[in-house]
BALOBA-293648 format. One line per 3 residues: number of its first residue (from 0); for each residue y, x, z of C-alpha. Coordinates in steps of 0.1 Angstrom, whole numbers, plus 5000, padded with zeros to 4 digits. Layout:
REM BALOBA-293648
NUM> Y X Z | ...
***
This chain:
REM BALOBA-293648
0> 4536 5517 2741 | 4547 5490 2722 | 4520 5488 2695
3> 4497 5502 2718 | 4500 5463 2737 | 4505 5443 2710
6> 4470 5459 2691 | 4454 5452 2724 | 4468 5419 2731
9> 4455 5411 2695 | 4425 5431 2696 | 4414 5432 2732
12> 4407 5470 2721 | 4412 5505 2705 | 4387 5521 2691
15> 4400 5544 2662 | 4433 5565 2660 | 4438 5577 2630
18> 4474 5600 2632 | 4482 5604 2598 | 4521 5604 2592
21> 4537 5634 2574 | 4566 5646 2561 | 4580 5681 2535
24> 4610 5697 2539 | 4599 5727 2526 | 4619 5758 2527
27> 4616 5800 2529 | 4626 5808 2564 | 4651 5830 2545
30> 4662 5836 2512 | 4673 5870 2497 | 4685 5881 2461
33> 4702 5910 2456 | 4694 5921 2490 | 4718 5891 2501
36> 4707 5860 2522 | 4713 5832 2496 | 4691 5802 2517
39> 4675 5798 2548 | 4651 5769 2562 | 4678 5745 2584
42> 4668 5745 2621 | 4671 5707 2617 | 4649 5705 2585
45> 4625 5727 2611 | 4627 5698 2635 | 4624 5666 2613
48> 4588 5682 2605 | 4577 5696 2637 | 4587 5654 2653
51> 4571 5635 2631 | 4542 5658 2624 | 4532 5672 2659
54> 4553 5652 2681 | 4545 5619 2667 | 4508 5629 2666
57> 4512 5640 2704 | 4531 5609 2711 | 4506 5580 2700
60> 4474 5593 2711 | 4491 5599 2746 | 4501 5563 2743
63> 4466 5550 2734 | 4445 5575 2755 | 4443 5556 2782
66> 4429 5526 2770 | 4399 5544 2755 | 4394 5565 2785
69> 4394 5527 2802 | 4370 5513 2773 | 4347 5544 2777
72> 4352 5554 2736 | 4370 5561 2715 | 4374 5581 2683
75> 4411 5599 2676 | 4414 5613 2636 | 4443 5641 2628
78> 4460 5645 2597 | 4458 5681 2592 | 4461 5702 2561
81> 4447 5734 2548 | 4476 5749 2551 | 4477 5744 2589
84> 4445 5769 2583 | 4454 5796 2560 | 4494 5790 2553
87> 4516 5782 2525 | 4547 5801 2510 | 4584 5780 2515
90> 4565 5761 2541 | 4569 5775 2576 | 4579 5744 2592
93> 4550 5723 2580 | 4524 5751 2583 | 4536 5754 2619
96> 4532 5713 2627 | 4498 5712 2609 | 4481 5742 2628
99> 4495 5728 2660 | 4475 5694 2651 | 4446 5713 2645
102> 4447 5731 2679 | 4458 5698 2696 | 4428 5684 2682
105> 4403 5710 2694 | 4417 5708 2731 | 4418 5670 2727
108> 4382 5675 2720 | 4374 5693 2750 | 4394 5669 2775
111> 4382 5636 2759 | 4350 5643 2747 | 4333 5640 2783
114> 4351 5600 2783 | 4334 5586 2753 | 4358 5598 2725
117> 4357 5621 2701 | 4389 5642 2686 | 4384 5654 2648
120> 4411 5665 2623 | 4406 5661 2582 | 4425 5690 2563
123> 4434 5679 2528 | 4437 5702 2501 | 4455 5693 2468
126> 4456 5654 2466 | 4472 5638 2437 | 4500 5617 2461
129> 4536 5608 2455 | 4542 5635 2475 | 4523 5660 2449
132> 4534 5645 2420 | 4570 5655 2431 | 4560 5690 2422
135> 4566 5712 2387 | 4541 5704 2363 | 4536 5743 2362
138> 4531 5740 2399 | 4505 5709 2397 | 4485 5728 2369
141> 4486 5760 2390 | 4468 5741 2417 | 4443 5729 2395
144> 4430 5761 2385 | 4424 5771 2413 | 4404 5743 2430
147> 4365 5748 2421 | 4362 5711 2416 | 4385 5713 2386
150> 4408 5682 2401 | 4435 5671 2425 | 4415 5651 2451
153> 4420 5613 2455 | 4433 5596 2489 | 4396 5578 2487
156> 4383 5612 2487 | 4403 5613 2523 | 4400 5580 2535
159> 4361 5589 2527 | 4363 5619 2554 | 4381 5597 2579
162> 4354 5570 2578 | 4328 5596 2583 | 4344 5611 2614
165> 4347 5570 2625 | 4316 5562 2621 | 4283 5563 2646
168> 4270 5589 2619 | 4296 5614 2635 | 4290 5603 2672
171> 4282 5640 2681 | 4312 5657 2658 | 4337 5671 2681
174> 4366 5692 2676 | 4361 5698 2638 | 4384 5706 2613
177> 4371 5691 2581 | 4388 5705 2551 | 4385 5684 2525
180> 4399 5700 2496 | 4379 5708 2464 | 4368 5745 2479
183> 4406 5752 2471 | 4403 5772 2503 | 4372 5794 2489
186> 4389 5799 2454 | 4377 5803 2419
***
């Protein structure tokens, strides 16, 4: 609420919201070795990821939507992930959060579209960021090998997708999940 008020005080309106915060806390649901449970995803890690990645999107959008409704215009852009569509080993919490973001995107596109507000999501694939650079080198190489364009994406690749969806050229695009993944989900 404070961010909304500060933005309105400075600019008089809010035209674009990009919900882009995200964290990971990867672990298997249960990890079994020699028939014994040796690890599991903690409830705290599950809750932390859901809190930032899903509830954060809900909270920010709910705070800003009334402003956009009064204006009769807005672009809401949500950070999803291709794993929210296709799943990923060891990421129950992250996948659940991003699948939830996709679902909320589609609901809000229906609820807010008639009010002049489009709601879309960008689903990045393998992007060269600090988060992915922390992965083991073997895993990085495997991801690139399975990406048809033969490289990791860049932050600019994602920014350009957001820029398009925020523009007037995308005025008729609503409820879309735009995969920006170099073809990763279709494989090599």
